A tleap script that builds the chain and sets N, CA, C and O, in Angstrom:
source leaprc.protein.ff14SB
mol = sequence {
  NMET ALA THR THR ARG SER THR ARG LEU ALA
  ILE VAL ALA VAL SER ALA ALA LEU ALA LEU
  ALA MET PRO GLY CYS SER ALA THR ALA SER
  VAL PRO ARG GLY ALA THR ILE VAL GLU GLN
  ASP ARG GLN PHE ILE PRO SER SER VAL THR
  VAL ARG VAL GLY ASP VAL VAL THR PHE ASP
  ASN ARG ASP ASP LEU ALA HIE ARG VAL LEU
  ILE ASN ASN THR ASP LEU GLY GLU GLN GLN
  PRO GLY VAL ARG VAL THR TRP THR ALA PRO
  ALA GLU GLY LEU PHE GLY PHE LYS CYS ILE
  SER HIE SER THR MET THR GLY GLU VAL ILE
  VAL GLY ALA ASP GLY GLY GLY SER GLY SER
  PRO THR ALA PRO SER SER SER GLY CSER
}
set mol.1.N position { 28.799 -11.912 24.656 }
set mol.1.CA position { 29.398 -11.168 24.426 }
set mol.1.C position { 27.540 -9.122 24.220 }
set mol.1.O position { 26.374 -8.806 23.987 }
set mol.2.N position { 28.571 -8.796 24.491 }
set mol.2.CA position { 28.038 -7.530 24.215 }
set mol.2.C position { 28.300 -6.781 23.024 }
set mol.2.O position { 29.368 -6.422 22.527 }
set mol.3.N position { 26.526 -6.534 22.488 }
set mol.3.CA position { 26.465 -5.655 20.943 }
set mol.3.C position { 26.210 -4.484 21.281 }
set mol.3.O position { 25.505 -4.040 22.187 }
set mol.4.N position { 27.198 -3.696 20.024 }
set mol.4.CA position { 27.358 -2.323 20.241 }
set mol.4.C position { 26.293 -1.804 19.621 }
set mol.4.O position { 25.785 -2.762 19.038 }
set mol.5.N position { 25.707 -0.920 19.424 }
set mol.5.CA position { 25.492 -0.300 19.221 }
set mol.5.C position { 25.179 0.126 17.049 }
set mol.5.O position { 24.298 -0.189 16.249 }
set mol.6.N position { 26.677 1.078 16.946 }
set mol.6.CA position { 26.507 0.479 15.660 }
set mol.6.C position { 26.631 -0.937 14.646 }
set mol.6.O position { 26.665 -0.927 13.415 }
set mol.7.N position { 26.702 -2.477 15.801 }
set mol.7.CA position { 26.187 -4.014 15.110 }
set mol.7.C position { 24.760 -3.657 15.138 }
set mol.7.O position { 24.159 -3.602 14.065 }
set mol.8.N position { 24.266 -3.457 16.029 }
set mol.8.CA position { 22.647 -3.385 16.224 }
set mol.8.C position { 22.545 -2.941 15.283 }
set mol.8.O position { 22.364 -3.913 14.550 }
set mol.9.N position { 22.517 -1.768 14.467 }
set mol.9.CA position { 22.592 -0.539 13.570 }
set mol.9.C position { 22.271 -1.370 11.912 }
set mol.9.O position { 21.439 -1.423 11.006 }
set mol.10.N position { 23.482 -1.869 12.305 }
set mol.10.CA position { 23.726 -2.771 10.482 }
set mol.10.C position { 23.014 -3.536 10.836 }
set mol.10.O position { 22.002 -3.438 10.143 }
set mol.11.N position { 22.857 -4.750 11.971 }
set mol.11.CA position { 21.577 -6.059 11.654 }
set mol.11.C position { 20.706 -5.446 10.920 }
set mol.11.O position { 20.475 -5.459 9.712 }
set mol.12.N position { 20.187 -4.828 11.934 }
set mol.12.CA position { 18.942 -4.188 10.904 }
set mol.12.C position { 19.021 -3.476 10.116 }
set mol.12.O position { 18.000 -3.220 9.477 }
set mol.13.N position { 19.977 -2.973 9.862 }
set mol.13.CA position { 20.166 -2.245 8.000 }
set mol.13.C position { 20.191 -3.824 6.984 }
set mol.13.O position { 19.786 -3.739 5.824 }
set mol.14.N position { 20.552 -4.829 7.375 }
set mol.14.CA position { 21.101 -6.290 7.253 }
set mol.14.C position { 19.541 -6.259 6.696 }
set mol.14.O position { 19.088 -5.978 5.586 }
set mol.15.N position { 18.935 -6.650 7.885 }
set mol.15.CA position { 17.990 -7.577 7.688 }
set mol.15.C position { 16.167 -6.110 6.324 }
set mol.15.O position { 15.404 -6.204 5.363 }
set mol.16.N position { 16.470 -5.442 7.055 }
set mol.16.CA position { 15.822 -5.058 5.945 }
set mol.16.C position { 16.155 -4.886 4.413 }
set mol.16.O position { 15.134 -4.753 3.739 }
set mol.17.N position { 17.068 -4.862 3.858 }
set mol.17.CA position { 17.739 -4.941 2.809 }
set mol.17.C position { 17.192 -5.788 2.090 }
set mol.17.O position { 16.758 -5.726 0.940 }
set mol.18.N position { 17.246 -6.828 3.051 }
set mol.18.CA position { 17.216 -8.468 2.421 }
set mol.18.C position { 15.273 -8.751 2.810 }
set mol.18.O position { 15.021 -9.893 2.426 }
set mol.19.N position { 14.267 -8.232 3.271 }
set mol.19.CA position { 13.215 -7.900 3.246 }
set mol.19.C position { 13.019 -7.172 1.763 }
set mol.19.O position { 12.119 -7.529 1.003 }
set mol.20.N position { 13.880 -6.204 1.461 }
set mol.20.CA position { 13.013 -5.490 0.513 }
set mol.20.C position { 12.852 -6.165 -1.042 }
set mol.20.O position { 12.046 -6.109 -1.971 }
set mol.21.N position { 14.802 -7.187 -0.561 }
set mol.21.CA position { 15.094 -7.553 -1.773 }
set mol.21.C position { 13.658 -8.928 -2.259 }
set mol.21.O position { 12.889 -8.929 -3.220 }
set mol.22.N position { 13.817 -9.946 -1.092 }
set mol.22.CA position { 12.573 -10.517 -1.192 }
set mol.22.C position { 11.496 -10.344 -1.799 }
set mol.22.O position { 10.823 -9.343 -1.554 }
set mol.23.N position { 10.945 -11.608 -3.056 }
set mol.23.CA position { 9.700 -11.274 -4.015 }
set mol.23.C position { 8.686 -11.422 -2.286 }
set mol.23.O position { 8.718 -11.967 -1.183 }
set mol.24.N position { 7.839 -10.428 -3.194 }
set mol.24.CA position { 6.592 -10.557 -2.647 }
set mol.24.C position { 6.300 -9.583 -0.621 }
set mol.24.O position { 5.524 -9.599 0.335 }
set mol.25.N position { 7.557 -8.927 -1.098 }
set mol.25.CA position { 7.688 -8.452 0.334 }
set mol.25.C position { 7.953 -6.673 0.254 }
set mol.25.O position { 8.877 -6.525 -0.546 }
set mol.26.N position { 7.557 -5.478 0.706 }
set mol.26.CA position { 7.784 -4.340 0.367 }
set mol.26.C position { 7.468 -3.830 1.984 }
set mol.26.O position { 7.083 -4.299 3.055 }
set mol.27.N position { 7.886 -2.603 1.412 }
set mol.27.CA position { 8.055 -1.564 2.359 }
set mol.27.C position { 6.331 -1.238 2.797 }
set mol.27.O position { 5.637 -1.347 3.808 }
set mol.28.N position { 6.223 -0.959 1.926 }
set mol.28.CA position { 5.013 -0.203 1.811 }
set mol.28.C position { 3.578 -1.442 1.723 }
set mol.28.O position { 3.628 -2.665 1.589 }
set mol.29.N position { 2.067 -0.273 1.897 }
set mol.29.CA position { 1.635 -1.290 2.599 }
set mol.29.C position { 0.826 -2.130 0.556 }
set mol.29.O position { 0.513 -3.264 0.195 }
set mol.30.N position { 0.836 -0.709 -0.164 }
set mol.30.CA position { 0.756 -1.458 -1.780 }
set mol.30.C position { 1.647 -0.666 -2.531 }
set mol.30.O position { 2.247 0.388 -2.320 }
set mol.31.N position { 1.560 -1.549 -3.564 }
set mol.31.CA position { 3.172 -0.946 -4.994 }
set mol.31.C position { 1.526 -0.917 -5.973 }
set mol.31.O position { 0.488 -1.501 -6.283 }
set mol.32.N position { 2.555 0.525 -6.108 }
set mol.32.CA position { 2.015 1.216 -7.430 }
set mol.32.C position { 1.742 0.115 -8.770 }
set mol.32.O position { 2.611 -0.660 -9.170 }
set mol.33.N position { 0.242 0.231 -9.409 }
set mol.33.CA position { 0.930 -0.599 -10.347 }
set mol.33.C position { 0.148 0.583 -11.835 }
set mol.33.O position { -0.791 1.362 -11.673 }
set mol.34.N position { 0.836 0.364 -13.028 }
set mol.34.CA position { 0.564 0.919 -14.095 }
set mol.34.C position { 0.709 1.363 -14.885 }
set mol.34.O position { -0.400 1.256 -15.409 }
set mol.35.N position { 1.695 2.250 -15.998 }
set mol.35.CA position { 2.288 1.982 -17.029 }
set mol.35.C position { 2.278 4.231 -17.261 }
set mol.35.O position { 1.645 5.172 -16.782 }
set mol.36.N position { 3.579 3.994 -18.427 }
set mol.36.CA position { 3.978 5.478 -18.301 }
set mol.36.C position { 4.147 5.660 -19.392 }
set mol.36.O position { 5.069 4.998 -19.871 }
set mol.37.N position { 3.540 6.424 -20.167 }
set mol.37.CA position { 3.277 6.772 -21.983 }
set mol.37.C position { 4.039 8.574 -21.649 }
set mol.37.O position { 3.891 9.492 -20.843 }
set mol.38.N position { 4.956 8.212 -22.984 }
set mol.38.CA position { 6.316 9.770 -22.799 }
set mol.38.C position { 5.547 9.921 -23.933 }
set mol.38.O position { 5.113 9.040 -24.675 }
set mol.39.N position { 5.428 11.036 -23.995 }
set mol.39.CA position { 5.047 11.621 -25.459 }
set mol.39.C position { 6.611 12.376 -25.443 }
set mol.39.O position { 7.200 12.469 -24.366 }
set mol.40.N position { 7.271 12.934 -26.782 }
set mol.40.CA position { 8.120 12.972 -27.427 }
set mol.40.C position { 8.214 12.941 -28.918 }
set mol.40.O position { 7.595 12.236 -29.715 }
set mol.41.N position { 9.059 13.796 -29.109 }
set mol.41.CA position { 9.041 13.845 -30.957 }
set mol.41.C position { 7.239 13.650 -32.035 }
set mol.41.O position { 6.858 13.228 -33.127 }
set mol.42.N position { 6.571 14.408 -30.545 }
set mol.42.CA position { 4.813 14.250 -32.062 }
set mol.42.C position { 4.762 12.792 -31.830 }
set mol.42.O position { 4.157 12.120 -32.666 }
set mol.43.N position { 5.436 12.066 -30.578 }
set mol.43.CA position { 4.222 10.829 -30.673 }
set mol.43.C position { 4.875 10.331 -29.662 }
set mol.43.O position { 6.039 10.368 -29.261 }
set mol.44.N position { 3.125 9.490 -29.074 }
set mol.44.CA position { 3.110 8.702 -27.832 }
set mol.44.C position { 4.583 7.318 -27.860 }
set mol.44.O position { 4.771 6.993 -29.032 }
set mol.45.N position { 5.430 6.634 -26.990 }
set mol.45.CA position { 6.632 6.290 -26.539 }
set mol.45.C position { 5.782 5.392 -25.465 }
set mol.45.O position { 4.987 6.106 -24.854 }
set mol.46.N position { 5.743 4.182 -25.119 }
set mol.46.CA position { 4.721 3.542 -26.457 }
set mol.46.C position { 3.457 3.791 -26.228 }
set mol.46.O position { 2.786 4.049 -25.229 }
set mol.47.N position { 3.179 3.606 -27.846 }
set mol.47.CA position { 1.139 4.232 -28.121 }
set mol.47.C position { 0.634 3.308 -28.010 }
set mol.47.O position { -0.568 3.405 -28.256 }
set mol.48.N position { 1.047 2.099 -27.664 }
set mol.48.CA position { -0.108 1.149 -26.203 }
set mol.48.C position { 0.200 0.286 -25.175 }
set mol.48.O position { 0.830 -0.671 -25.625 }
set mol.49.N position { 0.076 0.236 -24.337 }
set mol.49.CA position { 0.369 -0.514 -23.031 }
set mol.49.C position { -1.009 -1.025 -22.253 }
set mol.49.O position { -1.851 -0.215 -21.864 }
set mol.50.N position { -1.132 -2.335 -22.087 }
set mol.50.CA position { -1.634 -2.893 -20.880 }
set mol.50.C position { -1.652 -2.562 -19.768 }
set mol.50.O position { -0.557 -2.263 -19.291 }
set mol.51.N position { -2.975 -2.461 -18.794 }
set mol.51.CA position { -2.952 -2.629 -17.389 }
set mol.51.C position { -4.051 -2.871 -17.280 }
set mol.51.O position { -4.752 -2.875 -18.292 }
set mol.52.N position { -4.843 -3.285 -15.471 }
set mol.52.CA position { -5.274 -3.742 -15.078 }
set mol.52.C position { -6.472 -2.310 -14.648 }
set mol.52.O position { -6.256 -1.100 -14.713 }
set mol.53.N position { -8.060 -3.245 -14.101 }
set mol.53.CA position { -9.084 -1.968 -13.758 }
set mol.53.C position { -8.262 -1.521 -12.246 }
set mol.53.O position { -7.824 -2.163 -11.292 }
set mol.54.N position { -8.330 -0.019 -12.626 }
set mol.54.CA position { -7.641 0.708 -10.985 }
set mol.54.C position { -5.700 1.378 -11.554 }
set mol.54.O position { -5.107 2.395 -11.193 }
set mol.55.N position { -5.371 0.547 -12.273 }
set mol.55.CA position { -3.498 1.411 -12.577 }
set mol.55.C position { -4.101 2.292 -12.980 }
set mol.55.O position { -5.212 2.456 -13.483 }
set mol.56.N position { -2.560 3.385 -12.500 }
set mol.56.CA position { -2.759 4.708 -13.118 }
set mol.56.C position { -2.086 4.401 -14.460 }
set mol.56.O position { -1.359 3.457 -14.769 }
set mol.57.N position { -2.493 5.382 -15.131 }
set mol.57.CA position { -1.256 5.482 -16.339 }
set mol.57.C position { -0.975 7.178 -16.490 }
set mol.57.O position { -1.820 8.055 -16.310 }
set mol.58.N position { 0.518 7.379 -16.890 }
set mol.58.CA position { 0.932 8.479 -16.175 }
set mol.58.C position { 1.409 9.307 -17.985 }
set mol.58.O position { 1.762 8.363 -18.691 }
set mol.59.N position { 1.468 10.221 -18.542 }
set mol.59.CA position { 1.242 10.273 -20.007 }
set mol.59.C position { 2.356 11.417 -19.265 }
set mol.59.O position { 2.005 12.277 -18.457 }
set mol.60.N position { 3.811 11.188 -19.766 }
set mol.60.CA position { 4.741 12.284 -19.313 }
set mol.60.C position { 5.212 12.559 -20.195 }
set mol.60.O position { 5.956 11.778 -20.789 }
set mol.61.N position { 4.875 14.175 -20.754 }
set mol.61.CA position { 5.463 15.127 -21.718 }
set mol.61.C position { 7.340 15.710 -21.338 }
set mol.61.O position { 7.861 16.225 -20.348 }
set mol.62.N position { 7.794 15.344 -22.519 }
set mol.62.CA position { 9.704 15.125 -22.537 }
set mol.62.C position { 9.815 15.816 -23.951 }
set mol.62.O position { 10.862 15.691 -24.587 }
set mol.63.N position { 8.696 16.587 -24.486 }
set mol.63.CA position { 8.274 16.929 -25.473 }
set mol.63.C position { 8.860 18.166 -25.418 }
set mol.63.O position { 8.550 18.633 -24.321 }
set mol.64.N position { 9.758 19.188 -26.208 }
set mol.64.CA position { 9.801 20.779 -25.832 }
set mol.64.C position { 8.211 21.818 -26.635 }
set mol.64.O position { 8.240 23.027 -26.868 }
set mol.65.N position { 7.257 21.077 -26.840 }
set mol.65.CA position { 5.942 22.098 -26.419 }
set mol.65.C position { 5.180 20.853 -25.764 }
set mol.65.O position { 5.373 19.718 -25.329 }
set mol.66.N position { 4.256 21.746 -25.967 }
set mol.66.CA position { 2.207 21.539 -25.066 }
set mol.66.C position { 2.251 20.120 -25.683 }
set mol.66.O position { 2.935 19.856 -26.672 }
set mol.67.N position { 1.250 18.968 -24.845 }
set mol.67.CA position { -0.100 19.097 -25.658 }
set mol.67.C position { -1.190 18.995 -25.414 }
set mol.67.O position { -1.738 19.975 -24.909 }
set mol.68.N position { -1.913 17.870 -25.643 }
set mol.68.CA position { -3.414 17.660 -24.293 }
set mol.68.C position { -3.812 16.417 -24.521 }
set mol.68.O position { -4.530 16.132 -25.479 }
set mol.69.N position { -3.407 15.612 -23.713 }
set mol.69.CA position { -4.811 14.462 -23.481 }
set mol.69.C position { -5.577 13.932 -23.940 }
set mol.69.O position { -5.807 13.121 -23.044 }
set mol.70.N position { -6.230 13.705 -24.687 }
set mol.70.CA position { -7.688 13.392 -25.058 }
set mol.70.C position { -8.716 11.711 -24.257 }
set mol.70.O position { -9.929 11.594 -24.430 }
set mol.71.N position { -7.950 10.744 -23.525 }
set mol.71.CA position { -8.684 9.363 -23.455 }
set mol.71.C position { -9.643 9.115 -22.683 }
set mol.71.O position { -9.492 9.452 -21.509 }
set mol.72.N position { -11.103 8.363 -23.141 }
set mol.72.CA position { -11.969 8.157 -22.960 }
set mol.72.C position { -13.202 9.360 -22.761 }
set mol.72.O position { -13.902 9.342 -21.748 }
set mol.73.N position { -13.380 10.346 -23.776 }
set mol.73.CA position { -13.181 11.582 -23.483 }
set mol.73.C position { -13.325 12.609 -22.358 }
set mol.73.O position { -14.154 13.502 -22.179 }
set mol.74.N position { -12.350 12.239 -21.714 }
set mol.74.CA position { -11.740 13.301 -20.990 }
set mol.74.C position { -10.375 13.906 -21.389 }
set mol.74.O position { -9.268 13.483 -21.718 }
set mol.75.N position { -10.852 14.844 -21.242 }
set mol.75.CA position { -9.539 15.822 -21.391 }
set mol.75.C position { -8.710 15.665 -20.020 }
set mol.75.O position { -9.304 15.688 -18.942 }
set mol.76.N position { -7.781 15.557 -20.073 }
set mol.76.CA position { -5.955 16.052 -18.896 }
set mol.76.C position { -5.662 17.341 -19.300 }
set mol.76.O position { -4.517 17.695 -19.020 }
set mol.77.N position { -6.243 18.022 -19.784 }
set mol.77.CA position { -5.517 19.655 -19.407 }
set mol.77.C position { -4.100 19.792 -20.284 }
set mol.77.O position { -3.368 18.818 -20.458 }
set mol.78.N position { -3.853 20.903 -20.726 }
set mol.78.CA position { -2.505 21.068 -21.566 }
set mol.78.C position { -1.714 21.251 -20.323 }
set mol.78.O position { -1.750 21.694 -19.175 }
set mol.79.N position { -0.789 20.501 -21.444 }
set mol.79.CA position { 0.947 20.079 -20.738 }
set mol.79.C position { 1.759 20.159 -21.075 }
set mol.79.O position { 2.276 19.433 -21.925 }
set mol.80.N position { 2.577 21.831 -20.115 }
set mol.80.CA position { 3.632 22.339 -20.564 }
set mol.80.C position { 5.025 21.127 -20.567 }
set mol.80.O position { 5.470 20.178 -19.921 }
set mol.81.N position { 5.189 21.638 -21.319 }
set mol.81.CA position { 6.819 20.546 -21.325 }
set mol.81.C position { 7.459 20.274 -19.406 }
set mol.81.O position { 7.618 20.949 -18.389 }
set mol.82.N position { 7.601 19.091 -19.795 }
set mol.82.CA position { 8.543 18.439 -18.046 }
set mol.82.C position { 7.191 18.224 -17.602 }
set mol.82.O position { 7.284 17.673 -16.505 }
set mol.83.N position { 5.390 18.461 -18.057 }
set mol.83.CA position { 4.837 18.471 -16.536 }
set mol.83.C position { 4.132 17.163 -17.019 }
set mol.83.O position { 3.897 17.215 -18.226 }
set mol.84.N position { 3.641 15.757 -16.293 }
set mol.84.CA position { 2.932 14.351 -16.043 }
set mol.84.C position { 1.569 15.004 -15.593 }
set mol.84.O position { 1.301 15.994 -14.912 }
set mol.85.N position { 0.584 13.756 -16.451 }
set mol.85.CA position { -0.954 13.810 -16.220 }
set mol.85.C position { -0.977 12.087 -16.004 }
set mol.85.O position { -0.306 11.236 -16.587 }
set mol.86.N position { -1.674 11.982 -15.287 }
set mol.86.CA position { -2.675 10.749 -14.690 }
set mol.86.C position { -3.641 10.234 -14.661 }
set mol.86.O position { -4.482 10.767 -13.938 }
set mol.87.N position { -4.045 8.970 -15.392 }
set mol.87.CA position { -5.425 8.832 -15.438 }
set mol.87.C position { -5.904 7.264 -15.601 }
set mol.87.O position { -5.749 6.454 -16.515 }
set mol.88.N position { -6.555 7.187 -14.309 }
set mol.88.CA position { -6.482 5.771 -13.617 }
set mol.88.C position { -7.915 5.383 -14.876 }
set mol.88.O position { -8.758 6.178 -15.291 }
set mol.89.N position { -7.707 3.439 -15.328 }
set mol.89.CA position { -7.921 3.292 -15.815 }
set mol.89.C position { -9.354 3.034 -14.527 }
set mol.89.O position { -9.097 3.238 -13.341 }
set mol.90.N position { -11.051 2.502 -15.031 }
set mol.90.CA position { -11.901 2.744 -14.695 }
set mol.90.C position { -12.391 1.361 -14.588 }
set mol.90.O position { -12.886 0.768 -13.629 }
set mol.91.N position { -12.040 0.834 -16.263 }
set mol.91.CA position { -13.116 -1.414 -16.253 }
set mol.91.C position { -12.241 -0.897 -17.440 }
set mol.91.O position { -11.643 0.080 -17.889 }
set mol.92.N position { -12.719 -2.812 -17.742 }
set mol.92.CA position { -12.152 -3.306 -18.711 }
set mol.92.C position { -12.068 -2.546 -20.340 }
set mol.92.O position { -12.780 -1.671 -20.833 }
set mol.93.N position { -11.237 -3.073 -20.732 }
set mol.93.CA position { -12.053 -2.492 -22.108 }
set mol.93.C position { -10.647 -2.307 -22.827 }
set mol.93.O position { -9.563 -2.846 -22.603 }
set mol.94.N position { -11.093 -1.225 -23.901 }
set mol.94.CA position { -10.109 -0.441 -25.211 }
set mol.94.C position { -10.346 0.737 -24.866 }
set mol.94.O position { -11.454 1.264 -24.965 }
set mol.95.N position { -9.534 1.171 -24.512 }
set mol.95.CA position { -9.225 2.656 -24.491 }
set mol.95.C position { -8.135 3.742 -25.061 }
set mol.95.O position { -6.972 3.926 -24.705 }
set mol.96.N position { -9.092 4.545 -26.301 }
set mol.96.CA position { -8.108 5.641 -28.144 }
set mol.96.C position { -8.227 6.417 -26.663 }
set mol.96.O position { -8.949 6.419 -25.667 }
set mol.97.N position { -7.262 6.948 -27.090 }
set mol.97.CA position { -6.194 8.106 -26.705 }
set mol.97.C position { -5.699 8.827 -27.732 }
set mol.97.O position { -5.563 8.124 -28.733 }
set mol.98.N position { -5.189 10.598 -27.970 }
set mol.98.CA position { -4.727 11.152 -28.611 }
set mol.98.C position { -4.735 12.288 -28.068 }
set mol.98.O position { -5.306 12.645 -27.037 }
set mol.99.N position { -3.944 12.994 -28.933 }
set mol.99.CA position { -3.196 14.489 -28.617 }
set mol.99.C position { -3.774 15.427 -29.358 }
set mol.99.O position { -3.628 15.556 -30.573 }
set mol.100.N position { -4.870 16.534 -28.189 }
set mol.100.CA position { -5.658 17.031 -28.795 }
set mol.100.C position { -4.890 18.123 -30.181 }
set mol.100.O position { -5.304 18.212 -31.337 }
set mol.101.N position { -3.624 18.878 -29.528 }
set mol.101.CA position { -3.517 19.408 -30.296 }
set mol.101.C position { -2.624 18.918 -31.523 }
set mol.101.O position { -2.305 19.859 -32.249 }
set mol.102.N position { -2.205 17.837 -31.880 }
set mol.102.CA position { -1.279 17.319 -33.063 }
set mol.102.C position { -2.106 15.584 -32.899 }
set mol.102.O position { -2.275 14.598 -32.182 }
set mol.103.N position { -2.474 16.430 -34.585 }
set mol.103.CA position { -3.739 15.073 -35.038 }
set mol.103.C position { -2.803 13.583 -35.413 }
set mol.103.O position { -3.446 12.719 -36.010 }
set mol.104.N position { -1.848 13.377 -35.200 }
set mol.104.CA position { -1.040 12.358 -36.180 }
set mol.104.C position { -0.302 11.473 -34.671 }
set mol.104.O position { 0.162 10.342 -34.817 }
set mol.105.N position { -0.291 12.181 -33.277 }
set mol.105.CA position { -0.503 11.590 -31.719 }
set mol.105.C position { -1.547 10.851 -31.664 }
set mol.105.O position { -2.497 11.460 -32.154 }
set mol.106.N position { -1.872 9.660 -31.242 }
set mol.106.CA position { -2.994 8.257 -31.464 }
set mol.106.C position { -2.315 6.832 -30.593 }
set mol.106.O position { -1.299 6.221 -30.924 }
set mol.107.N position { -2.946 6.624 -29.757 }
set mol.107.CA position { -2.649 4.927 -29.102 }
set mol.107.C position { -3.393 5.145 -28.942 }
set mol.107.O position { -4.144 6.048 -29.312 }
set mol.108.N position { -3.495 3.419 -27.557 }
set mol.108.CA position { -4.720 3.074 -27.133 }
set mol.108.C position { -4.532 2.118 -25.477 }
set mol.108.O position { -3.586 1.467 -25.033 }
set mol.109.N position { -5.608 2.361 -25.038 }
set mol.109.CA position { -4.863 1.126 -23.335 }
set mol.109.C position { -5.499 0.361 -23.361 }
set mol.109.O position { -6.618 0.575 -23.826 }
set mol.110.N position { -5.252 -0.588 -23.017 }
set mol.110.CA position { -6.045 -1.915 -22.947 }
set mol.110.C position { -6.117 -2.558 -21.429 }
set mol.110.O position { -5.232 -2.924 -20.656 }
set mol.111.N position { -7.594 -2.535 -21.336 }
set mol.111.CA position { -7.485 -2.648 -19.868 }
set mol.111.C position { -8.033 -4.423 -19.258 }
set mol.111.O position { -9.135 -4.896 -18.979 }
set mol.112.N position { -7.203 -4.752 -19.258 }
set mol.112.CA position { -7.638 -5.836 -18.474 }
set mol.112.C position { -8.404 -6.075 -16.817 }
set mol.112.O position { -8.376 -5.155 -15.999 }
set mol.113.N position { -8.976 -7.252 -16.538 }
set mol.113.CA position { -9.398 -7.446 -14.909 }
set mol.113.C position { -8.426 -7.648 -14.449 }
set mol.113.O position { -7.355 -8.118 -14.834 }
set mol.114.N position { -8.970 -7.115 -13.200 }
set mol.114.CA position { -7.635 -6.708 -11.841 }
set mol.114.C position { -6.758 -8.891 -11.958 }
set mol.114.O position { -7.246 -10.015 -11.839 }
set mol.115.N position { -5.897 -8.546 -12.129 }
set mol.115.CA position { -4.930 -9.486 -12.122 }
set mol.115.C position { -4.796 -9.798 -13.753 }
set mol.115.O position { -3.987 -10.690 -14.007 }
set mol.116.N position { -5.664 -9.021 -15.227 }
set mol.116.CA position { -5.297 -9.581 -16.385 }
set mol.116.C position { -4.050 -9.105 -16.823 }
set mol.116.O position { -3.035 -9.623 -17.289 }
set mol.117.N position { -4.379 -8.094 -16.571 }
set mol.117.CA position { -3.160 -6.835 -17.187 }
set mol.117.C position { -1.588 -7.169 -16.835 }
set mol.117.O position { -1.396 -7.493 -15.663 }
set mol.118.N position { -0.605 -7.137 -17.574 }
set mol.118.CA position { 0.298 -7.241 -17.453 }
set mol.118.C position { 1.391 -5.994 -16.077 }
set mol.118.O position { 2.212 -6.256 -15.199 }
set mol.119.N position { 0.801 -4.749 -16.570 }
set mol.119.CA position { 0.544 -3.251 -15.479 }
set mol.119.C position { 1.852 -2.767 -16.483 }
set mol.119.O position { 2.218 -1.643 -16.138 }
set mol.120.N position { 2.672 -3.318 -17.655 }
set mol.120.CA position { 3.856 -2.918 -18.385 }
set mol.120.C position { 3.089 -2.791 -19.521 }
set mol.120.O position { 2.047 -3.244 -19.994 }
set mol.121.N position { 4.488 -1.561 -19.954 }
set mol.121.CA position { 4.285 -0.563 -21.025 }
set mol.121.C position { 4.382 -2.188 -22.510 }
set mol.121.O position { 5.419 -2.847 -22.434 }
set mol.122.N position { 3.664 -2.498 -23.292 }
set mol.122.CA position { 3.886 -3.005 -24.575 }
set mol.122.C position { 4.333 -2.397 -25.513 }
set mol.122.O position { 4.003 -1.225 -25.694 }
set mol.123.N position { 5.332 -3.145 -26.474 }
set mol.123.CA position { 5.983 -2.579 -28.001 }
set mol.123.C position { 5.137 -0.961 -28.051 }
set mol.123.O position { 4.203 -0.419 -27.461 }
set mol.124.N position { 5.762 -0.747 -28.744 }
set mol.124.CA position { 5.036 0.499 -29.709 }
set mol.124.C position { 3.473 0.116 -30.914 }
set mol.124.O position { 3.408 -0.859 -31.662 }
set mol.125.N position { 2.661 0.941 -30.794 }
set mol.125.CA position { 1.501 -0.023 -32.420 }
set mol.125.C position { 2.501 -0.563 -33.474 }
set mol.125.O position { 3.633 -0.361 -33.035 }
set mol.126.N position { 2.540 -1.108 -34.564 }
set mol.126.CA position { 3.481 -0.101 -35.887 }
set mol.126.C position { 2.237 -0.362 -36.713 }
set mol.126.O position { 2.489 -0.326 -37.918 }
set mol.127.N position { 0.704 -0.667 -36.362 }
set mol.127.CA position { -0.222 0.223 -37.299 }
set mol.127.C position { -0.678 2.008 -37.300 }
set mol.127.O position { -1.412 2.562 -38.119 }
set mol.128.N position { -0.220 2.419 -36.522 }
set mol.128.CA position { -0.273 4.078 -36.397 }
set mol.128.C position { -1.435 4.138 -35.905 }
set mol.128.O position { -2.090 5.154 -36.141 }
set mol.129.N position { -2.017 3.075 -35.087 }
set mol.129.CA position { -3.246 3.418 -34.166 }
set mol.129.C position { -2.539 4.360 -32.851 }
set mol.129.O position { -3.254 4.788 -31.945 }
savepdb mol mol.pdb
quit
């Protein structure tokens, strides 16, 4: 029985969908890891995240005013509302960050060895750090 073009396309589409749904399968060679910290209502949400060495931490300004993140003595520059900036975790350790413009905005990035971090945000810190 001859297969039609639409049948072949349907088989390819289903196969691709199944491959993407299977654990460990990906359409790309590497999957981005890291965490996103939202700046909103003059606070970082969450204020603490755990990542791995080499992961990218994104600071996403969803506030209605500009922020300026300083992490590990690196100034990420002024962020107008709606702007995202990133920082790559260079090594294991605890890296504090703050908003230079708003002194009450502080937080931390905990960096574990490759494979040691969760790669996902943790609950906001209740210690106010």
